[in-house]
C-alpha positions as CSV (number, residue, x, y, z in Angstrom):
1,M,1.6,-1.3,-10.7
2,N,3.8,-2.3,-7.8
3,I,2.6,-1.9,-4.6
4,S,5.3,-2.2,-2.1
5,V,4.4,-2.7,1.8
6,C,6.9,-1.9,4.3
7,I,7.1,-4.7,6.8
8,G,9.9,-3.3,8.7
9,S,9.3,-3.3,12.4
10,A,8.0,0.4,12.7
11,C,5.5,-0.6,10.0
12,H,5.0,-3.7,11.5
13,L,4.0,-2.7,14.4
14,K,2.2,0.0,12.6
15,G,0.1,-2.5,10.9
16,S,1.8,-3.8,7.3
17,Y,0.1,-6.5,7.6
18,P,-3.5,-5.8,7.8
19,I,-2.8,-3.2,4.9
20,I,-1.6,-6.3,3.0
21,T,-4.9,-7.9,3.5
22,M,-6.7,-4.5,2.9
23,L,-4.9,-4.2,-0.7
24,K,-4.9,-7.6,-2.0
25,D,-8.8,-7.5,-1.3
26,A,-9.3,-3.9,-3.5
27,I,-7.1,-5.9,-6.1
28,S,-9.1,-8.6,-5.9
29,K,-12.5,-7.1,-5.7
30,N,-11.6,-4.0,-8.7
31,G,-10.4,-7.1,-10.8
32,L,-7.1,-6.0,-11.5
33,E,-5.3,-9.0,-10.7
34,N,-3.1,-8.7,-13.8
35,D,-2.8,-5.2,-13.7
36,V,-1.5,-4.4,-9.7
37,T,1.2,-6.6,-7.3
38,V,1.1,-6.6,-4.2
39,S,4.6,-7.4,-2.3
40,A,6.3,-6.8,1.0
41,S,9.2,-4.8,1.0
42,F,11.7,-4.6,3.9
43,C,12.3,-0.9,5.4
44,L,11.2,2.0,3.3
45,G,13.6,4.7,5.5
46,Q,10.2,6.8,6.5
47,C,10.4,5.4,10.4
48,S,9.8,8.1,12.4
49,S,6.3,8.9,10.3
50,E,3.0,8.2,11.2
51,G,1.5,5.0,9.6
52,V,2.7,2.2,7.8
53,S,4.9,3.5,4.5
54,V,3.8,2.2,1.0
55,K,5.7,2.7,-2.5
56,I,3.9,2.8,-5.6
57,D,5.7,3.0,-8.1
58,D,9.1,5.5,-8.0
59,E,6.7,7.1,-4.7
60,I,6.7,6.5,-0.9
61,V,3.7,7.7,0.2
62,T,3.1,7.4,3.9
63,G,1.0,7.1,6.9
64,I,-1.5,4.6,5.8
65,S,-4.0,3.3,7.9
66,P,-7.2,1.1,7.6
67,E,-9.2,3.7,7.2
68,N,-7.7,6.1,4.9
69,L,-6.2,3.2,1.9
70,S,-9.6,3.2,0.4
71,E,-8.9,7.3,-0.2
72,L,-5.1,5.6,-1.3
73,F,-6.7,3.0,-3.1
74,E,-9.3,5.1,-5.4
75,N,-6.8,8.1,-5.8
76,R,-2.9,6.4,-6.9
77,V,-4.6,3.0,-7.8
78,L,-7.6,3.7,-9.7
79,K,-7.4,6.5,-11.4
80,V,-3.9,5.3,-12.1
81,I,-5.2,2.0,-14.1
82,K,-8.3,3.1,-15.3
83,K,-6.8,6.3,-17.5
């Protein structure tokens, strides 16, 4: 699974770097280093959205913040990987 976090100007200002750190921590905590890669991506074209934009494989999810990241990780990463 590939996760790209937008680091374009708008998402940078909305906190994309803490999101990257939190994702890497969650991946490590769950032992998914061989299953999930996290990378930075320039603009995902969702600049008018609230929060940070994240692309999980081919799906863009918007509005990601430190407050809702664990829900995203559980529902979009753990459930898919553990199937």
